[in-house]
N, C-alpha and C positions, 0 to 999 in steps of 0.2 A: 504494500500500500504506500502511495506517495505521502510524504509528510510535509513537503514544502509547497505551500499553497501557490507560491509564485510560479511553480512549474505547471500548474493547472491552466494558467491563462497566458498563453504564448501568442504574440502577435496582436494585432488590432483588427479583429473581425468586424465586418459590417454586413448588413443584409443586402444581398445582391438581387434576388428576385423571389417572387412568391407564385406558387402554382395552386390550383384548386381543382377538386372533383366534386360532383354531386351524386349521391346515391338515393334512390327512392325505393321503398319497400311497400308491398310485396311484389310489385310489378316486374322487378328485376331488369331495370334498364338504367343506362347512364346518360346523363345530359351534359353536353359540353356548352360552356358559356364563354363568350369572348371577354377580353379585358385582362386576362392573366396569361402568363406563359404556360403552355401545356406540354407535358411529356406524359402522354397517357398510354398505359399498358392495359392489357386485358385482365384486370384484377377484379372486375365486377361480377364475374360468373358465379361466385359463391354468395353474393349479396341478395338473398331472397328469403322471404319469411313464409313459414307454413301457415295454413289457415287457422291453426290453433292459436297462433300469435295474437290474432284479433281478439279472441275471447280473453286471453291472458292480459290484454291491455284495457280491460273495462274498469273504469274508476267511477267514483260517485257521481260525477257530473259529465262524463263523456265516454264514448267508445272510440278508441284510436284504431283506425283501420289501415293506416299506412304511416310511414315515417320517412322524412327526408333529412339527409346529412350533407354537409360540405366538409371535405377533407382538404387541408392545405399543406403545402410544402414550402418552407423557407430555406433558401440556400445562401450561405455566407460567401464572402469573397475568398475564403480559404477552402471552400468546397464542402463545408459541413452542412448536412441537411437535417432540418427539424420538422416534425410532422404534428399537425394539430387538427382538431375537429370541432365543428359547430353542429349542434343537434337541437335546433329551435323547436319549441312547441308554443304556438300562438297564445294558448290560454295560460301558459306559465311565464314565458319570457317576453311575450308580446311581439315576437318576431315571426317572419315568414322566410322562406328560402330566398325570395327576391330581395327582401330587406337585408338579409345576411350578405348576399352578394354585393349589394350596393355599399354596405358598410365596409366590406373587405376591399372593395375597389378604392374607397376613400383612404383606408389605412395604408394600402399599398403605395399610394402616391406620396403619403407623408412619412412612411417608415423606411423606404429604400435608402440605404446609406447610414442608418442608425446602427449603433453597436448592439447586437442582440443580447449581450450580457447585462445591459442597462435596463432591466425589466421594469423597475419602478418608473423610470423616465418614459418608457414606451407606454405604460399604462396611463401616465399623465397626459401624453400626447393623444392617445385614443379617447380618453375621457374629455379632453378639451375639444376634440373634433366632433363628437356626437354623444348624446346621453343614452343611457340604456344599452340596447344591442349587446347584451351580455354573452350570448353564445358566439357571436362573431368575435368579440374580444377574447373569449375563451380559446377560440381556434388559434389566434395569434399567440396567446399566453402559453398554451401547451407546446407549440412549436418552439418557443423560446426556451422553455425548461428542458425540452428534448435536446436542444443545442447546448445548453449549459452543461447538462450531464455528459454529453459527448466531448465537450471541451475539457471537462474535468476528468474524464475517463471513469466516471462513476454513475451508477443507476440513480434515477431521480429520487427514489425513496431515501437514499443516503444524502443526496443534495439537500433535501427538505428537512432532514433530522436524523434519519436512520435508526429509529427506535426498534424496529423489527423488520423482518422480511416476509413474515407470514401473516395472513389475515383470515379470520373466520367470517365467512359471508353468509347472509341469509338468502332465502328464495321467496319470491312473491307469488301469492295465489290471488288471481283476479276474481272479481265477482261473477258468479255463475249459478247454475242450479246447485242446490245443496249437495246432492249426491256426487256431482262432478268435482266440486270443491273438496269434498272428503276424499274422493279417489285420488286427486292430485296430491293432497297432503300425505296420504299413505305412501304414494310412489316416491315423493321427494324424500321422505324419511327412510323408508325401507329399501328402496332401490338406489337412490342417488346419494344417500349419506348425509343429508342436511339435518341440523339440530336446531335451527332457528327458522320459523315460518313467519312471514309477514302477510297478513290477510287483509284484503281490501273490503271495506264496508262503506256505509253512508247512504244507502238507497232506502232501506226500510229498517227501522230500529228493531222491530220484532224479528224480522228475518235475519238480521245481523246477529242477534243474540243466539238464535237457533243454530246458525252456521258455526259460530265460534264454539258452542258447547259440543256440537257433533264432531267437529274437527278435534277438539280436545279428547273426546272419548276415543276417537280413531287412532290418535298418535301416542297417547299416554302422557303421563305427568312429567316425564323427563325432557320433553321437547319444549323449547322456549317459544312462546307465541307473542307476536306483536300485531297490532291492528293499525291500519291506515285508513282514516275516514275521508281523506281528501276534501275537507271543508264541508262534509255532508250533514252535519248536525246543527241544531239550534243549541243554545246554552242549556235549556232544560233537558233536551234529549241526550246531550253529552253527559250530563251528570248521571242520568239513568244508565246510559251505556257503560260508563266507567265502573259503576257499581256492579253491573251484570258481568262485565268482562273480567273484573277482578275475581269474582267467584269462580270463573272458569280458568283461573291461573294465568291470565294475560298480564304480561309485565309492563307494557307501555302502549299508549294510544297516541297516534300521530295526527296532528292537524284536525281536530274535531270541528273547529269553527272557521268562519271566513278568514281569509288571510289578514284582513285589516283589524280584526278584533283581538288584539293582544290583551286588552283589559279583560275581556271575557275568558281568555285562556288562563289568565292569572287567577280569576275567580274560581273556575272549575278545578284548577290545580289545588287551591286551598280546600276544596270540598273532597278531593280524591283521597282515598285511603288505600295504601298498598299497591298503587299503580302509578306509573310515571306518565307525565304529559310531555309530548314532543311537538316541536314546531317545524314545519317544512315550508309550505308556501308563504309563510310570514317572513322568512329569512332570505333576503336577497343580497344583503350588504352588511358590512361591519356596523353601520348605523342601526340597522334592524336588530342585529345581535345585541348591541348595547341597550336598546330599548327593551328587548325581551328580558335581559338580565336585570335591568333596573326595576321592571314591573314584577319580577318573579314569575314570569309567564310559562316557564318550561324547565324541565329537568334535563332535557337533551335537545340540541339544535341539529337539524338535518341540513348539512352543507351539500349543495349540488353545484358542480363546477359551471354548468351552463347557466344557472341562475345568478351566480355572483361574478362571473367574468373570468374564471380560471383559478389556478393555484395561488396566484399572488394575493387575491382578496380572500380566498378560502383560508389561508394561513392567518390572516388578520381576524377573521370570524372566530377561528378556533382559539386564538390568543385571548380575545375578549371573553369568550365563554370560560376558558380555563381560569382566568383571573377572577371570575365570579363564581367558581365552584360548579360550573355547568359542563357536562360532557357533550361531546359531539358525535354525530354519525355522518358518514358520507354516503349519499344516495346517488341516483343517476336518472337520466332521461332514457329515451330509446337510443342508446349509443352503441357504436361499434367497439371492438376490442381496444382501439386506440384510446378513446376517452375513458373507458373502463380501467385500463392500465394506469392512467393518470390518477383516477380516483382511488384505486387500491394503493398506489404509491403514497398518496397523502395519508390514508389510514395507517399504513405501516410505519410511516415516519413519525407519528405523533402519539405520545402516551395518552393524551386527553381524548383522542378520537377512539372510542371504545367499541363502535359498531360499524358494520359495513352492509350496505344494501346496494351492491354493484352487480346486478344480475341480468341486465337487459340484453347482453350479448347472447344469452342462452335462448332468446326468442328466435334467433335466426337459424336457418337450416344448417349452416356451418358455424359452430361456436367461434371459430377463429375469425369469422367475417373477413376472410381473405388475408389474414395476417397471422403469421406464426410468431412465437416468442412472447415477450411481455411478462407472462406468468404461466405457471402450470396449475392444474386443479386436481386435487384428490378429495372426492367428496365435497365437503364445504370448506376445506383448507386450500387457500390460494397462496402460492409461493411465488414471489416476485423474482424476476431475472436479475442477475448481477451484471448484465451487459450494460454498457454506457447508455445514458438517456433512458428512454422507455424500453429499450431492448427488443423492439419489434422488428421483424423482418418485413419491411414494406418499402415499395418503391413505385413511384409514378412520375 
């Protein structure tokens, strides 16, 4: 291992050009857009989703029947390539693919020639150019951290802190008929080796309670259960739900109320007994994290790279939470293995990030989504690669 930090940073790299690709699921086609330099290989063949993916993507307020991504490549003047991903969801990040492409075009014009290791400066430039657009900013951010790791000769999880290289991941069960949800729960536990199940709720309180109790009966008391209501409850229903879920041995409930209602979240947390309250859609920025901690609105904050703009702001959210005695989890959108590797790297790097919900790559026909490396999986244990950067074998 190198001990001299000055040896990690040789030369004065600058961003030379940026490339991008778009993937849409499940139709399995690739769209080329002008405005960026393209070097496109046939890597889209494995990017397709099975029909079951649609049902697994059912949440309290929407059914997600396809997903679009933008993958970007930043190349420095020294020939180092970094890869990033934008996975926008309009009802979460407020972005569309067209908006992401427009933002990336704007960033491209302003960032060419910048030092890719100056990540804070680059975020300041992006934030000065346009508000929001967090998944577009995330794509740039991830590519920069990939470059930083490659320049240092270290994996990103070590660049970020290096607490561990293994992560215990959960698996999500989307809303469906009770029997199908129970069947999936059994399969995930008995066949796939998962010990933590995250169950989507928020459509009908009575049905939600029935589903949770039947899943508990099916998997036994040794399996950890979490619930994600995706803003599906009123305050009164949330209090009833938490009481019923606690009796079924649920350890935490995520985002019971509308994203804006942190005061309501603080109130139900005071009423909760033996069950943790988590916030997800409420947390987009360090400012949101500070407000949640000040109000006592959560036991755990769910960080998503696409919501907050990448690893740079994610670290800030975690630092604020840690200073206030609040743990964090890293979740995901419908992302490829690229962004999932970035999320897992953040989890592994920080002692205060105690939970991982990075499972969306499992929705695709090919778990690798066209990329090998990054991490290996044995049951619910994900082990990160020690290759520099994100350690992914990807090229376009």
